Steps between C-alpha positions, in 0.01 A plus 500: 500500500177693556461730799176673592529800732193636677554851634335834563795677343612332175682818403756422771604177329473580130828696466709226661345235278575689180873563546830317523505121528134464599391715207703293255364178649142623458570620146655166407203308636703326770297670770137609497396745773141623514406790726143509629351798683294361788296820498348393165317219683344692788122516517509821698351785299781730615761240396613462858696191587548539877333596825570537873582177682243331722604532862665833443858589429702723271495485124275332245450138397440387143159347419492124428259532206718684243792272579298180473346610170836609357656165590208312349531702179875458459537143624158334466632142506753561778797402287726766649677484832327781685715713730419794725795731571491544876749567783356203689571252221795264470817678401601512138839329460690377201369149570143632493578688178627177341182329615277769349696492174378144446138619479336568165295785638499730804234738628626775730259697715623839618332625814491863599409723794461283813463181299238270354180354645597154625205341320653591163819323602314195631298470179759584237863481616733200526773660709638824638854611418722766659808659343643593840438597859367848438171660398435679170209721399379231262586171331605646165871520579486148641334378180777660293762325711329165446464560126860610455653218706286231339543634145879465527455124522276473194711346221621762255424806714861563606645389169777296668398183680779542755411856596246400761693207644796674660343793678425572862277236661489277189790299643387554857776761543544869425652578161870572462617853394485584129743716299525632144724735298715691565739279697594800715272784605586779744795299622291189567595189303296197405626191691785348300344154502216628279747629243709184476262283300537192723140388536568262789667779697216738415235251618693438822528876561131553435402220736722638771352848455143366514573308818676797656222749420231259617688431823536873563159629393253209506641222721147360534519383138791270581266281705308393191746556212625182326860513627777263399779376726729748322254781580497405867879498506508849349248623756711352782803683362297822482402456863865443593603811306229708667617383842859589412399846376306559821797378705729749327249780550540449874866596452418800281612327180274535196482191278305361206476152356668427168317275254533128555664448163772739613520328838532159337779623274691665783687196645672415173577864428650532846697179446637624167601831657687372805635152419805501270443313176774249578308383808142514371463140388603362838306764690181428307499147637494643852264793445262380230492120518168322542583450866543866566263791533619834360535606861829313495660762277714596798690172449681676215680685778509238775676261261732771368371501143519881506728744684325657795519640848305346783393566856582843639706580190191447283291730718774762490529477121127568464520820705446810289357312201143541385332171401190541285395136465404258775449134412331259739600155372263293715198700380619556141439873545702789356443847645620840389601694810552871552815458707696248702304278735564411865703178489280338761177564309511154339682181585589406142547742213719635221570868448642658186472811288331539163826448311591192708836660579507369857300259715442419864363157591351393832452119512238340720743233617670577834877527486514614139539854368415768460690544174596799291624490142588773253466435130832502318 
């Protein structure tokens, strides 16, 4: 790809174009960037390129003549897509970057001072482009942003074809967190799923993280992102978890959502911990059959598959214990809680500790429970 940059200050761009990935791309011939000093085309004997605006106002406006002549010299047949970097242009997004990357040639005009005479834009420019809702002293930084973002999509520039496909905005979502060696640093560990080597689990974790970060930081992107039914289900579960966390905050209980892989594994781990092996086969038919939702785990107690206390005895047995996990079966949400929760905070839930040494179950069905069981 060839990119022509017209600017009054080429020295601002040259260092960025000679280092790192852009520098290697230019050196390898994958990217050609030509810097043109607009001042070289002025007809003013003092090499001026600007003057006060007609009608008054602060600042200076760039002459149309040097710009028009520079464009004509660098793109005489109008083969390039000509862009003026301007805060009033359409916003540069990843979709726009992908669009620009399909062009064979770009011409970027960098304004300065109070801007450019409109006649130069009318005569020479195809479109105006903004890198964000703020004003810079000139278009050079905007041009660098365009060059860098577009260059990443030029085949061979990144070296790995997949490098540009999985990052923020490329999928319509923010990128998931990244980790490298060591596995533990300053007491902080890399998520275990990334160390296990199960690619399906890793992809599921990354998707969940992308959805979660986008929901938290850029919810506007979710309106246009290509979401699957599975994505929408995850987002609904995130909303349910957020509501539960907020509900607990009202009672002074701090809570955080566990990963959905952990939440999905919890019912069977709970079942293994509290239902004696001799009864598991029969109990599975009641708690995990195709007719049942995992919310029916309490049937392990109601049908006496596991020893337990119920009613007031269950509530009494829970007194003095410190649950650290709260599972909401209907929502498929697992929360880590700072301390015991008010028993009327939710209508249907399972409480236990991290070691699954005891559990308290509140069914949603009237006349049943609550139940308490201690692991033997």
